[in-house]
Every structure is written in C-alpha cells, then in structure tokens.
C-alpha positions in Angstrom: 40.1 141.0 50.2 41.0 138.0 47.5 42.8 139.0 44.2 44.0 137.3 41.5 47.4 138.7 40.0 47.9 138.0 36.3 49.4 137.9 33.0 48.7 137.0 29.5 51.2 136.1 26.6 49.7 136.5 23.4 50.2 136.3 19.7 50.1 140.0 19.3 48.9 143.5 20.6 45.0 143.8 19.3 42.7 141.0 20.1 40.1 143.1 17.6 42.4 142.0 14.7 42.7 138.5 15.3 45.5 138.0 17.9 44.9 135.5 20.6 46.2 134.6 23.9 49.2 131.7 23.9 49.5 131.5 27.8 47.9 132.5 31.2 49.3 132.8 34.4 47.5 133.5 37.8 48.4 133.8 41.2 46.3 134.0 44.3 46.8 136.9 46.7 44.6 137.4 50.0 45.1 141.0 51.6 48.0 141.2 49.1 49.6 138.2 50.5 50.3 135.3 47.8 48.8 132.2 49.4 50.7 129.6 47.1 47.7 128.8 44.9 48.6 129.4 41.0 47.0 128.7 37.7 49.0 128.5 34.6 48.1 126.9 31.0 49.2 127.0 27.4 46.9 127.8 24.7 46.7 127.0 21.5 45.6 130.0 19.6 44.5 128.5 16.6 46.7 130.8 14.7 50.5 131.3 13.7 52.6 133.6 15.9 55.0 136.1 14.3 58.9 135.7 14.6 59.1 138.7 16.5 56.6 137.6 19.0 58.4 134.4 19.6 61.5 135.9 20.3 60.0 137.5 23.4 57.8 135.0 24.6 59.7 131.6 23.4 56.1 129.9 22.5 56.7 128.7 19.1 53.7 127.1 16.5 55.1 123.8 17.0 55.3 124.0 20.9 51.6 125.4 21.0 50.1 123.1 18.5 49.2 120.2 20.6 48.0 122.6 23.7 44.2 123.0 24.4 42.5 125.8 22.8 40.8 128.4 25.2 37.7 126.9 25.1 39.1 123.8 27.0 40.8 126.2 29.9 37.9 128.5 30.1 35.8 126.8 32.8 39.2 126.2 34.9 40.2 129.7 34.9 36.8 131.2 35.3 36.6 128.7 38.4 40.2 130.1 39.7 39.4 133.7 39.5 36.0 133.3 41.2 34.8 136.6 42.3 38.3 137.8 42.9 39.5 141.2 41.6 41.8 141.1 38.5 45.3 142.7 39.1 47.6 143.0 36.0 50.1 145.4 34.7 48.9 147.5 31.9 45.7 145.9 32.6 43.7 147.5 29.9 45.6 145.3 27.6 45.1 141.8 29.4 41.2 142.9 30.1 40.9 143.3 26.2 42.3 139.7 25.7 40.3 137.7 28.4 37.1 139.6 27.3 37.6 138.9 23.9 38.1 134.9 24.6 35.0 134.9 26.6 32.9 136.9 24.4 34.1 134.1 21.5 32.4 131.6 23.6 29.3 133.5 24.6 30.4 133.9 28.2 29.5 136.8 30.2 33.0 139.4 30.1 34.5 140.9 33.1 33.3 144.8 33.6 36.3 147.4 33.9 35.8 147.7 37.6 36.6 144.5 38.3 40.2 145.0 37.2 43.2 146.9 38.9 46.5 148.2 36.8 49.8 148.0 38.8 51.0 150.4 36.0 48.4 153.3 36.7 49.3 152.4 40.6 53.0 153.1 40.1 52.7 156.0 38.1 51.0 157.9 40.5 53.5 156.6 43.2 56.4 157.5 41.0 55.6 160.3 38.2 58.0 160.5 35.8 59.8 157.0 36.6 59.8 154.0 34.1 57.0 151.9 35.8 57.6 148.4 33.5 57.5 145.3 35.5 61.3 145.1 35.1 62.1 148.5 36.3 59.5 147.8 39.5 61.4 144.7 40.1 64.6 146.6 39.8 63.2 149.3 42.4 62.0 147.0 45.0 65.1 144.7 44.8 62.8 141.6 43.4 65.4 139.5 41.8 64.7 138.9 37.9 66.9 135.6 37.6 63.7 133.5 36.6 62.8 135.7 33.8 65.0 134.6 30.6 62.0 135.4 28.7 58.5 136.9 28.9 56.4 134.0 30.4 52.8 134.6 32.0 53.4 132.6 35.3 56.5 134.0 35.7 55.7 137.7 35.2 52.2 137.0 37.6 54.7 135.9 40.4 57.2 138.8 39.9 53.9 141.2 39.4 52.5 140.0 42.8 55.4 140.6 44.7 55.5 144.3 42.9 51.9 144.5 44.0 52.8 143.5 47.9 55.4 146.5 47.4 53.1 149.0 45.9 50.3 148.6 48.2 52.1 148.4 51.4 51.0 145.1 52.1 54.2 143.5 53.4 54.0 146.0 56.2 50.4 145.7 56.9 50.5 142.0 57.0 53.3 141.9 59.9 51.7 140.2 63.1 53.5 142.0 65.8 50.3 141.7 68.3 51.9 139.0 69.5 48.9 136.8 69.5 49.5 135.0 66.1 47.3 136.7 64.2 48.3 138.1 60.5 47.0 141.4 59.8 45.0 142.4 57.2 44.7 145.8 55.4 43.9 148.4 57.8 44.9 146.2 60.9 46.3 148.2 63.9 49.8 147.2 65.2 50.0 146.4 68.8 52.5 145.7 70.9 52.2 143.1 73.7 52.0 144.7 77.4 55.3 143.6 79.1 54.9 142.3 82.5 56.7 144.2 85.4 60.2 143.1 86.6 59.6 140.7 90.0 62.6 142.5 91.2 63.5 145.8 90.6 67.2 146.4 89.3 70.0 148.2 91.3 70.8 151.4 90.7 74.1 152.0 89.0 74.5 155.8 89.6 77.9 156.7 91.5 77.3 158.9 94.7 79.3 161.7 92.9 77.3 161.7 89.5 74.2 161.9 91.9 75.5 164.8 93.5 76.7 166.6 89.9 73.2 166.0 89.0 71.8 167.5 91.9 73.7 170.5 91.7 72.6 170.8 87.9 68.9 170.7 88.9 69.3 173.4 91.6 70.8 175.8 88.8 68.0 175.4 86.8 65.6 176.5 89.1 62.2 175.5 90.8 60.5 175.9 87.5 62.5 172.8 85.8 60.5 169.6 85.5 62.9 167.7 87.4 62.4 170.1 90.1 58.5 170.2 89.5 58.2 166.4 89.8 60.7 165.9 92.6 62.4 163.5 90.3 65.7 162.1 92.0 68.5 159.8 90.6 
C-alpha cells in the first residue's frame, strides 16, 4: 500500500483567515516502509509571517521572498502524491491548508477519507499520554538531533518513523521466510525448514544418569507420558 507521510509549515493556524503554506515535506512509504523518495518545497506565501511563527520555523520573509508560489509547486506536489493515502500528524490542520491552496487554483481538493491522522492513532494506543511528535519520538527512541526548528521535511521523516512504530510495520516488514521476500501488511512469518542432520549426534548421557532417570520413571507408574511413549534416554 502506497502512502505519503507529509507535513506543512504555515504562516499561522487558520487557512480561512488568510494564512498560507510556507513549506511542504513529503515522504513516500510502501507497506509502512519509507522508500527513500521524498518531495520538498519552500513556498512564497505572498504575505508576511508573524515573528512568533518565524521563531518556530526559522522561515523569514526575506528567505521566502524569492521562492516559487504554491501555484508553481502544485503540479509537482500532486504528481508525487498520486493516488497515495496522505498521512499527517493532526491531519485536519494540514488537510485544511492543502485543500485551501488547491481550491485557490481551481483544482480538486482531497476528500477526508484520503487522510490518516497519526495523532488520532496514537491517542487510541496511548490514552491519556502526550502524543505530540516530540513525545512519540521519545517514546519510540527516535533521535531528534536533526530537529532544532520545525521543518516540514524533517518532521515528515520523523513522522514516517513514528508511523512505522504505530502500525507495527517494522515487524510486518521483516523477512524471515528465507526466500528474500519482503513481507507486506498481513504477511505470515515463515521459518525455513531445516534438513535433517546427515549423521545423528552421539548421546552425551552417562550410564549413571540413564539409570537414575529410569528409576524416576518407574516411580511415576505406567500412566506417565514417558512410560506410555516408551521414551528412553
């Protein structure tokens, strides 16, 4: 199953009051495993960014001034997403901004059922616990060394690792079949059959041990499993 783990940085919290996207970061995953394909873009929001937001993202008006506007990124973004399911943390926020930008261009918006919300998944798994991206990275021992600021691609890469843990994808993807095939979702782990030894190993049981074991079995009586199966050392 192909999915796109993504994140946006924006000028504020509400696309309905004029806030715009300033950065896009996407990570392709198939059967919950990152493929190495990513999409990243800085976006000129065509408006100023409040100082408090700049302190979080590090994206100043000066830095974004010469970047392409969303209309110039739209086709590349849509092509990268393709028919994949969109996975985001607090997906309603990112969905609102993506759909606002697409609607501005007269392009079809993404329906709600194209999105998965990792925050909702985490709340269901860990009721009452903090489920911020930072908190989940710490829970799953995922390094935050690269995250000195909020960045869309950095956060999408971190979220891809978190999503893998939340879905059990790391275990499902293990190939223990001996056939070199990656197991997908729902795959059954199979252990390869081992051939019989060409020569039976010599017994290392001493005569004294064999006699002591025989005496013990006789004490158990004829109803014991050892007696019924006629097992001998």
